[in-house]
N, CA, C and O atoms as a GROMACS GRO file, in nm:
protein
  504
    1GLN      N    1  -4.775   2.602   0.250
    1GLN     CA    2  -4.803   2.766   0.283
    1GLN      C    3  -4.916   2.825   0.253
    1GLN      O    4  -4.954   2.820   0.136
    2VAL      N    5  -4.992   2.891   0.348
    2VAL     CA    6  -5.106   2.959   0.296
    2VAL      C    7  -5.080   3.072   0.231
    2VAL      O    8  -4.981   3.134   0.270
    3GLN      N    9  -5.153   3.124   0.126
    3GLN     CA   10  -5.154   3.244   0.036
    3GLN      C   11  -5.276   3.297  -0.003
    3GLN      O   12  -5.341   3.238  -0.089
    4LEU      N   13  -5.323   3.412   0.054
    4LEU     CA   14  -5.423   3.493  -0.008
    4LEU      C   15  -5.387   3.603  -0.103
    4LEU      O   16  -5.317   3.694  -0.057
    5VAL      N   17  -5.422   3.607  -0.225
    5VAL     CA   18  -5.374   3.717  -0.318
    5VAL      C   19  -5.476   3.784  -0.373
    5VAL      O   20  -5.552   3.734  -0.456
    6GLU      N   21  -5.485   3.907  -0.330
    6GLU     CA   22  -5.604   3.998  -0.404
    6GLU      C   23  -5.552   4.070  -0.537
    6GLU      O   24  -5.438   4.108  -0.566
    7SER      N   25  -5.656   4.076  -0.599
    7SER     CA   26  -5.631   4.175  -0.730
    7SER      C   27  -5.751   4.259  -0.789
    7SER      O   28  -5.864   4.232  -0.748
    8GLY      N   29  -5.737   4.342  -0.867
    8GLY     CA   30  -5.859   4.414  -0.895
    8GLY      C   31  -5.861   4.554  -0.857
    8GLY      O   32  -5.938   4.630  -0.915
    9GLY      N   33  -5.777   4.599  -0.757
    9GLY     CA   34  -5.836   4.746  -0.718
    9GLY      C   35  -5.768   4.824  -0.827
    9GLY      O   36  -5.696   4.787  -0.919
   10GLY      N   37  -5.820   4.966  -0.784
   10GLY     CA   38  -5.783   5.059  -0.879
   10GLY      C   39  -5.848   5.202  -0.848
   10GLY      O   40  -5.926   5.208  -0.753
   11LEU      N   41  -5.821   5.313  -0.918
   11LEU     CA   42  -5.884   5.441  -0.905
   11LEU      C   43  -6.008   5.438  -1.022
   11LEU      O   44  -5.989   5.415  -1.142
   12VAL      N   45  -6.126   5.462  -0.966
   12VAL     CA   46  -6.255   5.482  -1.006
   12VAL      C   47  -6.359   5.586  -0.985
   12VAL      O   48  -6.366   5.611  -0.864
   13GLN      N   49  -6.436   5.650  -1.051
   13GLN     CA   50  -6.516   5.740  -1.006
   13GLN      C   51  -6.635   5.713  -0.934
   13GLN      O   52  -6.690   5.603  -0.944
   14ALA      N   53  -6.680   5.801  -0.863
   14ALA     CA   54  -6.819   5.746  -0.802
   14ALA      C   55  -6.932   5.723  -0.886
   14ALA      O   56  -6.968   5.795  -0.979
   15GLY      N   57  -6.980   5.627  -0.850
   15GLY     CA   58  -7.104   5.546  -0.932
   15GLY      C   59  -7.053   5.448  -1.046
   15GLY      O   60  -7.128   5.398  -1.130
   16ASP      N   61  -6.915   5.427  -1.040
   16ASP     CA   62  -6.863   5.325  -1.121
   16ASP      C   63  -6.849   5.178  -1.064
   16ASP      O   64  -6.872   5.169  -0.943
   17SER      N   65  -6.821   5.085  -1.115
   17SER     CA   66  -6.806   4.955  -1.063
   17SER      C   67  -6.668   4.898  -1.067
   17SER      O   68  -6.591   4.936  -1.155
   18LEU      N   69  -6.633   4.813  -0.980
   18LEU     CA   70  -6.485   4.762  -0.967
   18LEU      C   71  -6.517   4.608  -0.924
   18LEU      O   72  -6.618   4.582  -0.860
   19ARG      N   73  -6.436   4.521  -0.959
   19ARG     CA   74  -6.450   4.369  -0.915
   19ARG      C   75  -6.301   4.338  -0.867
   19ARG      O   76  -6.201   4.344  -0.938
   20LEU      N   77  -6.306   4.306  -0.743
   20LEU     CA   78  -6.187   4.228  -0.698
   20LEU      C   79  -6.189   4.075  -0.679
   20LEU      O   80  -6.292   4.008  -0.670
   21SER      N   81  -6.055   4.024  -0.674
   21SER     CA   82  -6.084   3.876  -0.656
   21SER      C   83  -5.960   3.852  -0.587
   21SER      O   84  -5.855   3.916  -0.594
   22CYS      N   85  -5.990   3.746  -0.519
   22CYS     CA   86  -5.875   3.685  -0.408
   22CYS      C   87  -5.856   3.521  -0.460
   22CYS      O   88  -5.950   3.447  -0.488
   23ALA      N   89  -5.735   3.490  -0.466
   23ALA     CA   90  -5.702   3.362  -0.501
   23ALA      C   91  -5.630   3.301  -0.402
   23ALA      O   92  -5.531   3.357  -0.356
   24ALA      N   93  -5.675   3.172  -0.354
   24ALA     CA   94  -5.627   3.117  -0.243
   24ALA      C   95  -5.540   2.974  -0.265
   24ALA      O   96  -5.574   2.888  -0.347
   25SER      N   97  -5.434   2.965  -0.187
   25SER     CA   98  -5.370   2.839  -0.199
   25SER      C   99  -5.315   2.783  -0.092
   25SER      O  100  -5.298   2.862   0.001
   26GLY      N  101  -5.278   2.659  -0.070
   26GLY     CA  102  -5.234   2.610   0.037
   26GLY      C  103  -5.326   2.592   0.163
   26GLY      O  104  -5.284   2.588   0.279
   27LEU      N  105  -5.484   2.580   0.115
   27LEU     CA  106  -5.585   2.554   0.175
   27LEU      C  107  -5.688   2.455   0.137
   27LEU      O  108  -5.685   2.413   0.021
   28THR      N  109  -5.768   2.417   0.208
   28THR     CA  110  -5.895   2.336   0.153
   28THR      C  111  -5.983   2.436   0.131
   28THR      O  112  -6.064   2.460   0.221
   29PHE      N  113  -5.986   2.501   0.031
   29PHE     CA  114  -6.064   2.628  -0.008
   29PHE      C  115  -6.222   2.592   0.023
   29PHE      O  116  -6.295   2.678   0.072
   30SER      N  117  -6.262   2.486  -0.001
   30SER     CA  118  -6.418   2.460  -0.009
   30SER      C  119  -6.459   2.445   0.142
   30SER      O  120  -6.579   2.437   0.168
   31SER      N  121  -6.362   2.439   0.247
   31SER     CA  122  -6.398   2.430   0.378
   31SER      C  123  -6.388   2.564   0.452
   31SER      O  124  -6.406   2.565   0.573
   32LEU      N  125  -6.362   2.671   0.390
   32LEU     CA  126  -6.344   2.798   0.447
   32LEU      C  127  -6.442   2.915   0.431
   32LEU      O  128  -6.494   2.947   0.324
   33VAL      N  129  -6.460   2.972   0.540
   33VAL     CA  130  -6.551   3.106   0.515
   33VAL      C  131  -6.457   3.217   0.475
   33VAL      O  132  -6.365   3.258   0.547
   34MET      N  133  -6.488   3.263   0.353
   34MET     CA  134  -6.414   3.375   0.297
   34MET      C  135  -6.485   3.510   0.303
   34MET      O  136  -6.604   3.529   0.279
   35ALA      N  137  -6.382   3.615   0.342
   35ALA     CA  138  -6.448   3.750   0.384
   35ALA      C  139  -6.379   3.836   0.307
   35ALA      O  140  -6.279   3.800   0.245
   36TRP      N  141  -6.430   3.967   0.304
   36TRP     CA  142  -6.369   4.092   0.241
   36TRP      C  143  -6.364   4.191   0.371
   36TRP      O  144  -6.469   4.230   0.423
   37PHE      N  145  -6.246   4.227   0.415
   37PHE     CA  146  -6.262   4.368   0.515
   37PHE      C  147  -6.202   4.477   0.435
   37PHE      O  148  -6.148   4.452   0.327
   38ARG      N  149  -6.209   4.595   0.482
   38ARG     CA  150  -6.148   4.708   0.458
   38ARG      C  151  -6.116   4.806   0.557
   38ARG      O  152  -6.179   4.816   0.662
   39GLN      N  153  -6.008   4.887   0.521
   39GLN     CA  154  -5.966   4.982   0.599
   39GLN      C  155  -5.910   5.104   0.540
   39GLN      O  156  -5.825   5.099   0.452
   40ALA      N  157  -5.962   5.226   0.593
   40ALA     CA  158  -5.953   5.332   0.529
   40ALA      C  159  -5.835   5.416   0.637
   40ALA      O  160  -5.807   5.387   0.753
   41PRO      N  161  -5.786   5.516   0.562
   41PRO     CA  162  -5.662   5.581   0.659
   41PRO      C  163  -5.710   5.618   0.811
   41PRO      O  164  -5.830   5.633   0.834
   42GLY      N  165  -5.653   5.626   0.871
   42GLY     CA  166  -5.703   5.650   1.031
   42GLY      C  167  -5.811   5.582   1.080
   42GLY      O  168  -5.866   5.627   1.180
   43LYS      N  169  -5.862   5.455   1.017
   43LYS     CA  170  -5.963   5.385   1.075
   43LYS      C  171  -5.942   5.238   1.105
   43LYS      O  172  -5.840   5.185   1.060
   44GLU      N  173  -6.018   5.175   1.166
   44GLU     CA  174  -6.014   5.057   1.205
   44GLU      C  175  -6.047   4.959   1.089
   44GLU      O  176  -6.130   4.995   1.006
   45ARG      N  177  -6.000   4.859   1.080
   45ARG     CA  178  -6.039   4.740   0.959
   45ARG      C  179  -6.160   4.710   1.002
   45ARG      O  180  -6.190   4.678   1.118
   46GLU      N  181  -6.252   4.722   0.886
   46GLU     CA  182  -6.398   4.668   0.928
   46GLU      C  183  -6.464   4.566   0.816
   46GLU      O  184  -6.428   4.558   0.699
   47PHE      N  185  -6.558   4.499   0.871
   47PHE     CA  186  -6.616   4.388   0.803
   47PHE      C  187  -6.671   4.486   0.689
   47PHE      O  188  -6.690   4.607   0.701
   48VAL      N  189  -6.692   4.398   0.564
   48VAL     CA  190  -6.774   4.422   0.464
   48VAL      C  191  -6.834   4.314   0.408
   48VAL      O  192  -6.942   4.346   0.357
   49THR      N  193  -6.806   4.186   0.396
   49THR     CA  194  -6.905   4.106   0.354
   49THR      C  195  -6.839   3.962   0.377
   49THR      O  196  -6.717   3.970   0.362
   50HIS      N  197  -6.878   3.842   0.406
   50HIS     CA  198  -6.836   3.698   0.400
   50HIS      C  199  -6.950   3.597   0.338
   50HIS      O  200  -7.072   3.613   0.333
   51ILE      N  201  -6.869   3.489   0.294
   51ILE     CA  202  -6.953   3.390   0.236
   51ILE      C  203  -6.913   3.254   0.288
   51ILE      O  204  -6.797   3.219   0.312
   52SER      N  205  -7.027   3.179   0.305
   52SER     CA  206  -7.015   3.032   0.379
   52SER      C  207  -6.933   2.944   0.282
   52SER      O  208  -6.923   2.980   0.165
   53PRO      N  209  -6.869   2.822   0.327
   53PRO     CA  210  -6.797   2.752   0.238
   53PRO      C  211  -6.857   2.692   0.113
   53PRO      O  212  -6.785   2.670   0.016
   54SER      N  213  -6.971   2.669   0.114
   54SER     CA  214  -7.064   2.645   0.000
   54SER      C  215  -7.099   2.734  -0.104
   54SER      O  216  -7.118   2.708  -0.223
   55GLY      N  217  -7.106   2.869  -0.031
   55GLY     CA  218  -7.156   2.965  -0.101
   55GLY      C  219  -7.305   3.002  -0.086
   55GLY      O  220  -7.353   3.103  -0.138
   56ALA      N  221  -7.371   2.920  -0.018
   56ALA     CA  222  -7.524   2.944  -0.013
   56ALA      C  223  -7.550   3.049   0.076
   56ALA      O  224  -7.664   3.096   0.072
   57SER      N  225  -7.473   3.096   0.153
   57SER     CA  226  -7.517   3.192   0.284
   57SER      C  227  -7.402   3.295   0.258
   57SER      O  228  -7.288   3.262   0.228
   58THR      N  229  -7.456   3.450   0.274
   58THR     CA  230  -7.352   3.560   0.287
   58THR      C  231  -7.426   3.641   0.349
   58THR      O  232  -7.549   3.636   0.352
   59ASN      N  233  -7.344   3.734   0.413
   59ASN     CA  234  -7.375   3.874   0.512
   59ASN      C  235  -7.286   3.995   0.460
   59ASN      O  236  -7.170   3.988   0.420
   60TYR      N  237  -7.361   4.097   0.469
   60TYR     CA  238  -7.299   4.214   0.436
   60TYR      C  239  -7.312   4.328   0.539
   60TYR      O  240  -7.397   4.328   0.628
   61ALA      N  241  -7.213   4.436   0.519
   61ALA     CA  242  -7.247   4.539   0.621
   61ALA      C  243  -7.353   4.621   0.573
   61ALA      O  244  -7.387   4.611   0.455
   62ASP      N  245  -7.405   4.698   0.644
   62ASP     CA  246  -7.534   4.781   0.594
   62ASP      C  247  -7.487   4.887   0.504
   62ASP      O  248  -7.568   4.949   0.436
   63SER      N  249  -7.357   4.914   0.499
   63SER     CA  250  -7.315   5.028   0.440
   63SER      C  251  -7.284   4.977   0.295
   63SER      O  252  -7.269   5.063   0.208
   64VAL      N  253  -7.276   4.856   0.264
   64VAL     CA  254  -7.258   4.815   0.140
   64VAL      C  255  -7.364   4.729   0.057
   64VAL      O  256  -7.362   4.713  -0.065
   65LYS      N  257  -7.465   4.674   0.154
   65LYS     CA  258  -7.573   4.603   0.136
   65LYS      C  259  -7.665   4.676   0.007
   65LYS      O  260  -7.712   4.790   0.006
   66GLY      N  261  -7.672   4.581  -0.089
   66GLY     CA  262  -7.746   4.632  -0.222
   66GLY      C  263  -7.658   4.682  -0.334
   66GLY      O  264  -7.701   4.700  -0.447
   67ARG      N  265  -7.544   4.701  -0.299
   67ARG     CA  266  -7.432   4.756  -0.408
   67ARG      C  267  -7.304   4.652  -0.405
   67ARG      O  268  -7.234   4.650  -0.506
   68PHE      N  269  -7.275   4.578  -0.310
   68PHE     CA  270  -7.160   4.480  -0.330
   68PHE      C  271  -7.220   4.345  -0.328
   68PHE      O  272  -7.322   4.323  -0.263
   69THR      N  273  -7.155   4.250  -0.402
   69THR     CA  274  -7.165   4.106  -0.400
   69THR      C  275  -7.078   4.027  -0.398
   69THR      O  276  -6.993   4.036  -0.486
   70ILE      N  277  -7.066   3.930  -0.307
   70ILE     CA  278  -6.957   3.836  -0.277
   70ILE      C  279  -7.005   3.689  -0.371
   70ILE      O  280  -7.117   3.652  -0.405
   71SER      N  281  -6.889   3.637  -0.390
   71SER     CA  282  -6.914   3.512  -0.453
   71SER      C  283  -6.801   3.442  -0.460
   71SER      O  284  -6.692   3.497  -0.448
   72ARG      N  285  -6.818   3.300  -0.484
   72ARG     CA  286  -6.695   3.207  -0.472
   72ARG      C  287  -6.690   3.110  -0.580
   72ARG      O  288  -6.799   3.074  -0.625
   73ASP      N  289  -6.580   3.059  -0.632
   73ASP     CA  290  -6.569   2.950  -0.714
   73ASP      C  291  -6.476   2.855  -0.643
   73ASP      O  292  -6.356   2.876  -0.632
   74ASN      N  293  -6.543   2.741  -0.591
   74ASN     CA  294  -6.444   2.649  -0.510
   74ASN      C  295  -6.369   2.556  -0.619
   74ASN      O  296  -6.263   2.502  -0.589
   75ALA      N  297  -6.427   2.539  -0.747
   75ALA     CA  298  -6.326   2.474  -0.846
   75ALA      C  299  -6.195   2.556  -0.867
   75ALA      O  300  -6.088   2.501  -0.893
   76LYS      N  301  -6.208   2.677  -0.855
   76LYS     CA  302  -6.082   2.780  -0.895
   76LYS      C  303  -6.038   2.820  -0.760
   76LYS      O  304  -5.936   2.888  -0.772
   77ASN      N  305  -6.072   2.806  -0.632
   77ASN     CA  306  -6.014   2.864  -0.531
   77ASN      C  307  -6.004   3.011  -0.528
   77ASN      O  308  -5.900   3.070  -0.500
   78THR      N  309  -6.131   3.075  -0.560
   78THR     CA  310  -6.123   3.210  -0.570
   78THR      C  311  -6.268   3.257  -0.496
   78THR      O  312  -6.369   3.186  -0.484
   79VAL      N  313  -6.253   3.382  -0.454
   79VAL     CA  314  -6.339   3.442  -0.422
   79VAL      C  315  -6.334   3.590  -0.479
   79VAL      O  316  -6.227   3.649  -0.493
   80SER      N  317  -6.462   3.648  -0.512
   80SER     CA  318  -6.487   3.789  -0.591
   80SER      C  319  -6.577   3.862  -0.508
   80SER      O  320  -6.665   3.816  -0.436
   81LEU      N  321  -6.542   4.002  -0.530
   81LEU     CA  322  -6.634   4.103  -0.455
   81LEU      C  323  -6.661   4.184  -0.564
   81LEU      O  324  -6.566   4.239  -0.621
   82GLN      N  325  -6.799   4.202  -0.612
   82GLN     CA  326  -6.848   4.290  -0.723
   82GLN      C  327  -6.896   4.421  -0.644
   82GLN      O  328  -6.980   4.425  -0.554
   83MET      N  329  -6.830   4.515  -0.691
   83MET     CA  330  -6.850   4.635  -0.598
   83MET      C  331  -6.940   4.742  -0.706
   83MET      O  332  -6.874   4.783  -0.802
   84ASP      N  333  -7.068   4.784  -0.696
   84ASP     CA  334  -7.134   4.866  -0.789
   84ASP      C  335  -7.162   4.999  -0.716
   84ASP      O  336  -7.151   5.009  -0.593
   85SER      N  337  -7.199   5.097  -0.792
   85SER     CA  338  -7.262   5.222  -0.738
   85SER      C  339  -7.135   5.268  -0.643
   85SER      O  340  -7.165   5.304  -0.530
   86LEU      N  341  -7.027   5.269  -0.672
   86LEU     CA  342  -6.927   5.296  -0.578
   86LEU      C  343  -6.943   5.445  -0.523
   86LEU      O  344  -6.986   5.530  -0.601
   87LYS      N  345  -6.908   5.483  -0.384
   87LYS     CA  346  -6.894   5.613  -0.351
   87LYS      C  347  -6.773   5.621  -0.282
   87LYS      O  348  -6.704   5.528  -0.241
   88PRO      N  349  -6.746   5.778  -0.271
   88PRO     CA  350  -6.590   5.825  -0.226
   88PRO      C  351  -6.565   5.744  -0.077
   88PRO      O  352  -6.451   5.709  -0.048
   89GLU      N  353  -6.676   5.717   0.014
   89GLU     CA  354  -6.657   5.654   0.138
   89GLU      C  355  -6.620   5.515   0.125
   89GLU      O  356  -6.568   5.454   0.218
   90ASP      N  357  -6.644   5.466   0.016
   90ASP     CA  358  -6.560   5.310  -0.021
   90ASP      C  359  -6.410   5.298  -0.024
   90ASP      O  360  -6.348   5.192  -0.016
   91THR      N  361  -6.354   5.425  -0.037
   91THR     CA  362  -6.211   5.424  -0.058
   91THR      C  363  -6.145   5.345   0.075
   91THR      O  364  -6.175   5.365   0.193
   92ALA      N  365  -6.053   5.255   0.025
   92ALA     CA  366  -5.989   5.187   0.141
   92ALA      C  367  -5.881   5.081   0.084
   92ALA      O  368  -5.874   5.064  -0.038
   93VAL      N  369  -5.812   5.022   0.155
   93VAL     CA  370  -5.752   4.897   0.126
   93VAL      C  371  -5.844   4.786   0.145
   93VAL      O  372  -5.911   4.789   0.247
   94TYR      N  373  -5.858   4.686   0.060
   94TYR     CA  374  -5.939   4.599   0.078
   94TYR      C  375  -5.888   4.464   0.092
   94TYR      O  376  -5.812   4.427   0.002
   95TYR      N  377  -5.916   4.370   0.197
   95TYR     CA  378  -5.840   4.265   0.246
   95TYR      C  379  -5.937   4.139   0.220
   95TYR      O  380  -6.058   4.135   0.243
   96CYS      N  381  -5.866   4.045   0.171
   96CYS     CA  382  -5.922   3.923   0.170
   96CYS      C  383  -5.888   3.829   0.298
   96CYS      O  384  -5.774   3.822   0.343
   97ALA      N  385  -5.993   3.762   0.350
   97ALA     CA  386  -5.958   3.671   0.458
   97ALA      C  387  -6.040   3.547   0.466
   97ALA      O  388  -6.154   3.529   0.422
   98ALA      N  389  -5.955   3.457   0.538
   98ALA     CA  390  -6.025   3.307   0.544
   98ALA      C  391  -6.009   3.266   0.697
   98ALA      O  392  -5.912   3.280   0.771
   99ARG      N  393  -6.128   3.216   0.719
   99ARG     CA  394  -6.153   3.135   0.853
   99ARG      C  395  -6.194   2.993   0.848
   99ARG      O  396  -6.294   2.950   0.790
  100ILE      N  397  -6.092   2.914   0.925
  100ILE     CA  398  -6.135   2.780   0.921
  100ILE      C  399  -6.259   2.761   0.995
  100ILE      O  400  -6.271   2.805   1.109
  101GLY      N  401  -6.368   2.689   0.927
  101GLY     CA  402  -6.491   2.675   0.999
  101GLY      C  403  -6.590   2.714   0.911
  101GLY      O  404  -6.568   2.799   0.825
  102GLY      N  405  -6.719   2.649   0.928
  102GLY     CA  406  -6.820   2.681   0.816
  102GLY      C  407  -6.912   2.766   0.877
  102GLY      O  408  -6.997   2.800   0.795
  103SER      N  409  -6.934   2.824   1.010
  103SER     CA  410  -7.072   2.907   1.043
  103SER      C  411  -7.018   3.033   1.018
  103SER      O  412  -6.900   3.064   1.034
  104LEU      N  413  -7.125   3.117   0.970
  104LEU     CA  414  -7.121   3.261   0.951
  104LEU      C  415  -7.158   3.340   1.061
  104LEU      O  416  -7.158   3.462   1.047
  105LEU      N  417  -7.195   3.283   1.180
  105LEU     CA  418  -7.272   3.348   1.301
  105LEU      C  419  -7.168   3.422   1.382
  105LEU      O  420  -7.079   3.358   1.438
  106GLY      N  421  -7.174   3.547   1.391
  106GLY     CA  422  -7.081   3.640   1.459
  106GLY      C  423  -6.949   3.670   1.435
  106GLY      O  424  -6.873   3.725   1.515
  107ILE      N  425  -6.921   3.629   1.310
  107ILE     CA  426  -6.776   3.628   1.255
  107ILE      C  427  -6.761   3.750   1.177
  107ILE      O  428  -6.741   3.733   1.057
  108THR      N  429  -6.766   3.871   1.220
  108THR     CA  430  -6.757   3.990   1.170
  108THR      C  431  -6.627   4.066   1.211
  108THR      O  432  -6.605   4.167   1.144
  109THR      N  433  -6.550   4.040   1.296
  109THR     CA  434  -6.442   4.094   1.366
  109THR      C  435  -6.319   4.025   1.307
  109THR      O  436  -6.319   3.902   1.299
  110PRO      N  437  -6.215   4.096   1.266
  110PRO     CA  438  -6.083   4.041   1.194
  110PRO      C  439  -6.013   3.979   1.268
  110PRO      O  440  -5.929   3.911   1.210
  111ARG      N  441  -6.012   3.972   1.403
  111ARG     CA  442  -5.954   3.869   1.497
  111ARG      C  443  -5.983   3.735   1.481
  111ARG      O  444  -5.901   3.649   1.513
  112LEU      N  445  -6.118   3.703   1.423
  112LEU     CA  446  -6.168   3.587   1.398
  112LEU      C  447  -6.133   3.513   1.284
  112LEU      O  448  -6.179   3.399   1.272
  113TYR      N  449  -6.053   3.562   1.193
  113TYR     CA  450  -6.018   3.496   1.080
  113TYR      C  451  -5.850   3.478   1.085
  113TYR      O  452  -5.765   3.552   1.137
  114ASN      N  453  -5.836   3.359   1.015
  114ASN     CA  454  -5.702   3.314   1.049
  114ASN      C  455  -5.603   3.334   0.938
  114ASN      O  456  -5.486   3.323   0.974
  115TYR      N  457  -5.624   3.359   0.818
  115TYR     CA  458  -5.536   3.421   0.697
  115TYR      C  459  -5.599   3.540   0.649
  115TYR      O  460  -5.715   3.580   0.659
  116TRP      N  461  -5.473   3.600   0.584
  116TRP     CA  462  -5.521   3.739   0.531
  116TRP      C  463  -5.444   3.758   0.409
  116TRP      O  464  -5.347   3.684   0.394
  117GLY      N  465  -5.472   3.850   0.314
  117GLY     CA  466  -5.392   3.868   0.185
  117GLY      C  467  -5.339   4.002   0.219
  117GLY      O  468  -5.384   4.062   0.317
  118GLN      N  469  -5.248   4.053   0.144
  118GLN     CA  470  -5.181   4.169   0.145
  118GLN      C  471  -5.274   4.303   0.128
  118GLN      O  472  -5.222   4.409   0.164
  119GLY      N  473  -5.381   4.304   0.087
  119GLY     CA  474  -5.475   4.391   0.056
  119GLY      C  475  -5.442   4.464  -0.100
  119GLY      O  476  -5.339   4.455  -0.168
  120THR      N  477  -5.560   4.530  -0.127
  120THR     CA  478  -5.553   4.587  -0.264
  120THR      C  479  -5.621   4.719  -0.251
  120THR      O  480  -5.723   4.718  -0.182
  121GLN      N  481  -5.585   4.832  -0.303
  121GLN     CA  482  -5.627   4.972  -0.298
  121GLN      C  483  -5.734   4.996  -0.371
  121GLN      O  484  -5.726   4.970  -0.491
  122VAL      N  485  -5.844   5.043  -0.325
  122VAL     CA  486  -5.963   5.088  -0.392
  122VAL      C  487  -5.962   5.248  -0.358
  122VAL      O  488  -5.950   5.291  -0.243
  123THR      N  489  -5.976   5.331  -0.473
  123THR     CA  490  -5.998   5.475  -0.443
  123THR      C  491  -6.110   5.514  -0.530
  123THR      O  492  -6.111   5.486  -0.650
  124VAL      N  493  -6.205   5.579  -0.470
  124VAL     CA  494  -6.340   5.663  -0.566
  124VAL      C  495  -6.330   5.772  -0.551
  124VAL      O  496  -6.341   5.821  -0.439
  125SER      N  497  -6.306   5.848  -0.665
  125SER     CA  498  -6.302   5.992  -0.652
  125SER      C  499  -6.449   6.037  -0.661
  125SER      O  500  -6.541   5.958  -0.682
  126SER      N  501  -6.465   6.175  -0.641
  126SER     CA  502  -6.610   6.222  -0.635
  126SER      C  503  -6.618   6.292  -0.756
  126SER      O  504  -6.723   6.346  -0.789
   0.00000   0.00000   0.00000
């Protein structure tokens, strides 16, 4: 059974940092593209970042570039999202997602990901 479990969300103030983690089980983790998406109330789920199976390649949405950093530990089957300089507009439910296959090309839409976590709430107050 495939499971992705996020943790680390919470309520912070603008300018603060937060680190999200996602633990995967039931998968060959080192062969997966891992991603973070987010969904704010009344909005569609949007791409935040993803990382290649080896960790060598990453991509970020323009809205988070320079503030967020994705990383993975294939020995521990975990992917993390370090979020710095948080803004109120970063408030959303953050989802961990996994895709079978190694290429990062063009895979920024939710429907291209095979597995999802339950989400963790991040709230940034001004």
